[in-house]
C-alpha positions as CSV (number, residue, x, y, z in Angstrom):
1,M,0.0,0.0,-0.1
2,T,1.7,3.6,-0.9
3,Y,0.4,6.9,-0.7
4,R,1.6,10.0,-2.2
5,S,2.2,12.9,-0.2
6,H,1.7,16.6,-1.2
7,W,5.7,16.5,-1.9
8,G,5.3,13.5,-4.2
9,I,7.0,11.2,-1.9
10,K,5.7,7.7,-1.9
11,L,4.7,7.1,1.5
12,T,5.4,3.0,1.7
13,P,5.8,1.0,4.7
14,I,9.7,1.3,4.5
15,W,9.6,5.1,4.7
16,V,7.0,4.7,7.4
17,L,9.4,2.5,9.5
18,I,12.6,4.7,8.8
19,G,10.7,7.8,9.6
20,L,9.5,6.2,13.1
21,N,12.9,5.0,13.6
22,L,14.4,8.5,12.8
23,L,11.5,10.2,14.9
24,F,12.4,7.8,18.1
25,F,16.4,8.7,17.6
26,I,15.7,12.5,17.7
27,V,13.2,12.1,20.6
28,T,15.9,9.8,22.6
29,L,18.4,12.3,21.8
30,I,16.4,15.1,23.5
31,V,15.2,12.8,26.3
32,P,17.7,9.8,26.8
33,T,16.2,8.2,29.5
34,L,13.4,7.2,27.3
35,I,16.0,4.6,26.5
36,V,15.7,3.0,29.7
37,L,11.9,3.4,29.6
38,L,11.5,2.1,26.0
39,G,14.7,-0.3,25.8
40,L,14.6,-4.1,26.4
41,I,15.9,-5.0,29.5
42,P,15.4,-8.7,30.3
43,A,15.1,-8.7,34.1
44,G,12.3,-5.9,33.6
45,I,10.4,-7.6,30.7
46,L,7.3,-8.3,33.2
47,E,7.2,-4.8,34.3
48,R,7.3,-3.3,30.8
49,P,6.1,-5.8,28.4
50,W,6.0,-3.2,25.5
51,T,9.7,-2.9,25.3
52,I,9.8,-6.1,22.9
53,V,8.3,-3.8,20.3
54,T,9.4,-0.4,21.2
55,S,13.1,-1.3,21.4
56,L,13.3,-2.2,17.8
57,F,12.7,1.6,17.2
58,L,15.6,2.8,19.4
59,H,19.2,3.3,18.3
60,G,22.4,4.3,20.2
61,S,24.2,6.5,17.8
62,I,24.1,8.0,14.4
63,G,26.3,5.1,13.0
64,H,23.8,2.4,14.3
65,I,20.7,4.0,13.0
66,L,22.4,4.9,9.6
67,A,23.4,1.1,9.3
68,N,20.2,-0.3,10.2
69,M,18.2,2.2,7.9
70,I,20.4,1.8,5.2
71,T,20.3,-1.9,5.3
72,L,16.6,-1.6,5.8
73,Y,16.0,0.5,2.8
74,F,17.8,-2.0,0.4
75,F,16.7,-5.2,1.6
76,G,13.0,-3.9,2.2
77,R,12.9,-2.5,-1.2
78,Y,14.0,-5.7,-2.7
79,L,11.9,-7.8,-0.6
80,C,8.8,-6.0,-0.9
81,A,9.0,-6.2,-4.6
82,L,9.5,-9.8,-4.0
83,L,7.0,-10.6,-1.5
84,G,4.6,-7.7,-1.2
85,E,4.5,-5.2,1.6
86,K,2.2,-7.4,3.9
87,K,4.7,-10.4,4.0
88,F,7.3,-7.9,4.3
89,L,6.2,-6.3,7.4
90,T,5.4,-9.7,8.8
91,V,9.2,-10.7,8.5
92,Y,10.1,-7.5,9.8
93,F,8.4,-7.4,13.0
94,I,8.1,-11.2,13.8
95,G,12.0,-11.4,13.0
96,G,12.6,-8.3,15.5
97,I,10.5,-9.5,18.2
98,L,11.7,-13.4,17.8
99,G,15.4,-11.8,17.9
100,N,14.4,-9.8,21.0
101,I,12.9,-13.2,22.8
102,L,16.3,-14.8,22.2
103,Y,18.1,-11.9,23.6
104,L,15.6,-12.1,26.8
105,L,16.6,-15.8,27.2
106,L,20.4,-15.2,26.6
107,G,21.4,-11.7,27.0
108,P,22.7,-10.3,30.4
109,P,19.7,-9.7,32.7
110,L,20.3,-6.0,33.4
111,S,21.8,-5.1,30.0
112,I,19.4,-2.7,27.5
113,A,19.1,-4.0,24.1
114,I,17.7,-1.5,21.3
115,G,17.8,-1.6,17.6
116,A,16.2,-2.6,14.6
117,S,19.1,-4.9,13.4
118,G,17.1,-8.4,14.4
119,A,14.4,-7.1,12.3
120,V,17.0,-6.2,9.9
121,F,18.7,-9.3,9.8
122,A,15.5,-11.3,9.4
123,L,15.0,-9.6,5.9
124,G,18.5,-10.5,4.8
125,G,17.9,-14.2,6.2
126,V,14.9,-14.2,3.6
127,L,16.6,-12.7,0.9
128,A,19.8,-14.7,1.5
129,V,17.6,-17.6,1.0
130,M,15.5,-16.7,-1.9
131,R,18.3,-15.0,-3.6
132,P,21.7,-16.2,-2.7
133,R,23.3,-15.1,-5.8
134,L,22.3,-11.7,-5.8
135,R,25.4,-9.6,-5.8
136,V,25.7,-6.7,-3.4
137,F,28.4,-4.2,-2.6
138,V,29.4,-4.1,1.2
139,F,31.2,-0.8,2.4
140,P,34.4,-0.9,2.3
141,I,34.6,-4.0,0.4
142,P,35.3,-2.7,-3.5
143,V,33.9,-5.7,-5.0
144,P,30.6,-7.5,-5.1
145,L,29.6,-10.2,-2.6
146,S,27.1,-12.9,-3.0
147,L,24.1,-11.9,-0.9
148,W,24.2,-14.8,1.5
149,A,28.2,-14.3,2.0
150,A,27.3,-10.3,3.0
151,V,24.6,-11.5,5.2
152,I,26.1,-14.4,7.0
153,G,29.6,-12.8,6.9
154,G,27.9,-9.2,8.3
155,F,26.4,-11.3,11.0
156,L,29.6,-12.9,11.8
157,I,31.9,-10.1,11.9
158,I,29.2,-7.6,14.1
159,S,28.8,-10.4,16.7
160,F,32.3,-10.0,17.7
161,F,31.8,-5.8,18.2
162,P,31.5,-5.1,21.9
163,N,28.4,-3.9,23.2
164,V,26.0,-5.7,20.4
165,A,23.1,-8.0,20.9
166,W,24.4,-10.9,19.0
167,Q,21.5,-12.9,20.3
168,A,18.9,-10.4,18.7
169,H,20.4,-10.6,15.4
170,L,20.7,-14.3,15.7
171,G,17.1,-14.7,16.4
172,G,16.0,-12.2,13.4
173,L,18.7,-14.1,11.0
174,A,17.6,-17.5,12.1
175,F,13.7,-16.6,11.5
176,G,14.7,-15.2,8.4
177,L,16.5,-18.2,7.1
178,T,13.8,-20.3,8.3
179,I,10.9,-18.3,6.6
180,G,13.0,-17.8,3.6
181,Y,13.3,-21.5,2.9
182,F,9.4,-21.8,2.9
183,F,8.9,-18.7,0.6
184,R,11.2,-20.1,-1.8
185,K,9.9,-23.4,-1.9
186,K,6.6,-22.1,-2.5
187,E,8.0,-19.9,-5.1
188,R,9.5,-22.9,-6.8
189,S,6.2,-24.7,-6.7
190,F,4.4,-21.8,-8.2
191,F,6.6,-22.3,-11.6
């Protein structure tokens, strides 16, 4: 579903998600204590269950939000064209929530997890299964890589960075790879 604004921009679910993430980022720059209220803290999930979703819209730095939103844009555009907006949104939110559930189970109880990375890795997982030979450029690597290598390699490399919720990335990626298998199987049986 797309809507045209009076500026001529098509308002797609991808742009809505990017806009919401940017809005939350700006608000948390102004009121940083909102990160504690809206971020996912495993030990506080029973008192603040909404954080399993709200944490998907929070980011800790310019680099964090830029990386997630650029990846969301490119993966999201391709996946929307491939599966449609409804399935795109389903993968995005279920992948993000399942990533957060894995973080709840495996993450440090008093830490705060924020970011859309689990949801973005779910998108990447679906595309890695459905279009594994698709060539992509990954900054700063000057040659194109196959999509599956970029997604899996990106997961492995990022997982070693300090203060990274690898559990959420793994949960989103595992969901994306699994559901991507079913989408691909359905796509093949269609032809």
